[in-house]
Every structure is written in structure tokens, then in C-alpha cells.
C-alpha positions as CSV (number, residue, x, y, z in Angstrom):
1,M,121.5,106.0,111.7
2,L,119.7,103.2,113.0
3,N,116.6,104.6,110.6
4,L,118.1,104.3,107.4
5,L,119.4,100.9,108.8
6,W,116.1,99.5,109.2
7,I,115.0,101.3,106.1
8,I,117.5,98.8,103.9
9,I,116.4,96.0,106.1
10,I,113.2,95.7,105.4
11,G,113.8,96.6,102.0
12,F,116.1,93.7,101.1
13,V,113.5,92.1,102.8
14,A,110.8,93.6,101.1
15,G,112.6,93.2,97.7
16,A,112.7,89.9,97.9
17,V,109.3,88.9,98.8
18,A,108.6,91.2,95.5
19,K,111.2,89.1,93.5
20,L,108.4,85.9,94.4
21,L,105.4,88.3,93.7
22,M,106.8,88.7,90.3
23,P,107.9,86.3,88.5
24,G,109.9,86.0,85.4
25,K,112.7,86.8,83.6
26,D,113.9,90.5,85.8
27,P,117.7,91.6,84.1
28,G,120.0,91.7,86.5
29,G,119.2,88.8,88.6
30,F,118.6,88.8,92.9
31,L,120.4,90.9,93.4
32,I,119.3,94.0,91.2
33,T,115.8,93.1,92.4
34,T,117.1,92.8,96.3
35,A,118.5,96.8,95.0
36,L,115.3,97.8,94.0
37,G,113.0,96.4,97.0
38,I,115.7,98.9,99.0
39,A,115.1,101.3,96.5
40,G,111.6,100.6,96.9
41,A,111.8,101.1,101.0
42,V,113.1,103.9,100.7
43,I,110.9,106.0,98.2
44,S,108.0,104.7,100.3
45,T,109.3,105.9,103.9
46,Y,110.0,109.0,101.6
47,L,107.4,109.3,99.7
48,G,104.6,108.2,103.2
49,R,106.7,111.3,104.9
50,F,105.6,113.7,102.7
51,I,101.8,113.1,102.6
52,G,102.1,112.7,106.4
53,W,101.4,109.4,106.9
54,Y,105.0,108.5,108.7
55,Q,106.5,110.9,111.7
56,T,110.2,111.9,110.7
57,G,111.9,109.1,112.0
58,E,108.9,106.2,111.1
59,S,109.9,103.9,108.1
60,A,107.3,102.7,105.6
61,G,105.6,99.4,107.2
62,F,106.3,95.8,105.4
63,I,103.3,96.1,103.0
64,A,104.3,99.3,101.9
65,A,107.6,99.0,101.4
66,I,106.6,95.9,99.4
67,V,104.2,97.9,97.4
68,G,107.3,100.0,96.8
69,A,110.2,97.5,95.5
70,I,106.6,96.3,92.8
71,I,106.4,99.4,91.7
72,V,110.2,99.8,91.2
73,L,110.0,96.6,89.9
74,V,107.6,97.2,87.1
75,V,109.4,100.9,86.5
76,Y,112.8,98.6,86.1
77,R,111.2,96.1,83.5
78,L,109.8,99.1,81.6
79,I,113.0,100.5,80.9
80,K,115.1,97.5,80.4
81,K,112.3,96.4,77.8
82,K,112.7,99.3,75.7
83,S,116.5,99.5,76.0
84,S,116.8,96.2,74.5
85,A,114.4,96.0,72.1
């Protein structure tokens, strides 16, 4: 349970950093970006476990969470861009 809480906290910070690194007009604003950061941290944690970078009970590092958040943010922007066009 604490592991999931830690992933959420890291994801929150990673989402904020991803927003700072990728400025621009995001549909949804800061809350959506933060949620995408949490999703990026969760995805990078489970992907890292699948690949073998992390053991069970370990969460993704801060850099991996930021990279995951940026990837999720880019995909989100592409989806929103296509749906609005």
C-alpha cells in the first residue's frame, strides 16, 4: 500500500516537472497533466518490473517517472489534437 502511495507522490511531482519541460497549451490544464504524470510513473514502474530493472516492491526512479510522464503527455496531446481536428 505504501508503495502505491509513493508511486502517486512521485507521479505528481513528475507530472509537474513534465509540464515545465514541455510547455504549451494542454487541454485540461495542470490537473490533467498531474494525472498523466501519475499514470506515467505507474506505467514506468510496471514496465521497469517487466523488463527486470526493478524488483517487486520497488518503484520507478524519479527520472524514469519523468520520462514516463513525458511520453504519456505526448500521446495525450496527439490524441487530443486528432480528436479536435
